[in-house]
N, C-alpha and C positions, 0 to 999 in steps of 0.2 A: 495666603493673602495676595491679592493682585494690585498692581498700581498701573494706572493708565499711562502708557509711554507716549503714544502719539496717535493721531487720527490720520489714516491714509485714505484720502478721498479719491473715489473712482467715478468716472462719468456715468450718468444714468443710462441704462440700456434697457430697452423694452423687448421682452421675449414673451412668446405665448406660453400659457400655462401647460405644464406637463403632468397632469394627473392630480393637481392640487385644487382646492376650492371645494365646492359642494358636490363633487362627483360621487363621493361615498365609496371610493375604491380602497380605502384603508391606508393610503400612502400619505395622508395629510396629517401633519403634526399639529399640536395645540400650542398655545402660548406657554403652558407649563411643561410640555413635553414635545419640543419642536423636532421635526424630521432633521436628521443629520445628513448633510449633503455629501455626495461622493466626490472626492478629488482625485486627479491624476496629474502627472507631469509636475510634481512638487519639486521646486528648486529653491534653495539647497535641500537635498533630501533629509528626511528625519534621520538623525544620528550621523549626518555628514560633517565634514570639516572643510572650511574654505579660508582663503587668505583674506584678511580684513581690508580689502580694496575692491572697489567697483563690484560690490555684491548685487545680484539681482534676485529678489524674492519673487517667485512666480508660482501660480497654481491654476489648474483648470477645473471648473465645476462641471461635472458630467450631467447632462440633461438639466441644466439650470432651470428652476421652476418659476422664476419671475425677476423682479427688479432688485438690484443691489446697488443703490446709489452711493452708499458709503460702506467702507469696510474698516471697522475699528478693531484694533488689537491692544492687548494689555500684556505687560511683562509679568511673569510670575516671580514674585519676591522670594528670594532665597534660592531660586534656581537660575533665573536670568541674571548674569553677572556682567554683561557687555555694556551696560549703561544705555545712553541714548543714541539713536541713529543720526547720522548726517545724511540728509536726503541726497539722492543722486542728482547729477546735472540734468538728466532726462526726467520728465514728469512721469507720473503713473499712467499706465495705459491699459486698455481693455480691448479684447478681440473676441468676436463671436463667429463661430463656425457651426452652422446648424443650431442645435440646442446646447452646445458646449460653449462656455465663456471662460476665457483666460484673463486673469488679472496679473499685471506685472508692476512691481513696486521697487524701483532701483534704490539701493542704499549705497552711498559712496563708501562709508565705513561706519563702524561702531566706535563709540567713545573709548572703550577699554578692550584691549586684546593682549594676550590670549584671554579668551572668555567663552561663556556659553550664552546662546540666544534661545529663549523660550517664550514664545508668543502665542497667546490664546485669543480666540474671538471674543468680542464684547458685543452682546446683543445678537441680533439676527435680522430676519426679514419676514415678510408675509406676502402672500398673493391670495386675495379673496379671504377664505377662512383658514388657509394653510400657513403654518408657521414653520420656518426652517432656520438652521444655523450651520456654521462650518464645524468640522470636527476639531477636537482639542487635544493637543496643541496643533496649530497650523504650521508653525515653524519651530524647530528644535534642532539646533546645530551648533558646532563649535567654530570659533574664529581664531585664527593664529595671527601673530604680528606680521606686518609687511616684511 
């Protein structure tokens, strides 16, 4: 069972389509079976451990297929034990290099530490007829006390 923790809003970025839509090349997901996007440069890494202070959650979508105006995450009940995040002093940011887009969401700290963070995507996006989503989980790491 999942509970919605928070909505991390990211600025709208327009990128050209990369194989999605009505092109018929087979890389286009449906609303019931969306294409899972490829991520790189995931921070903190899956299975990693960080101190519960000035955490920066970041990932890059490789060959981003379209618009992602908001990125929503939910905590996985029973696995996520860190409570709610305190947003970082810096706002969310987005950077595009070619077709790759990096999303950065600073978290000052989590409510509970030591604990485990387990965040999965809620929803997804679409470009034309193509539906896509982030892999699950996006964030899965431990936090230690300051």
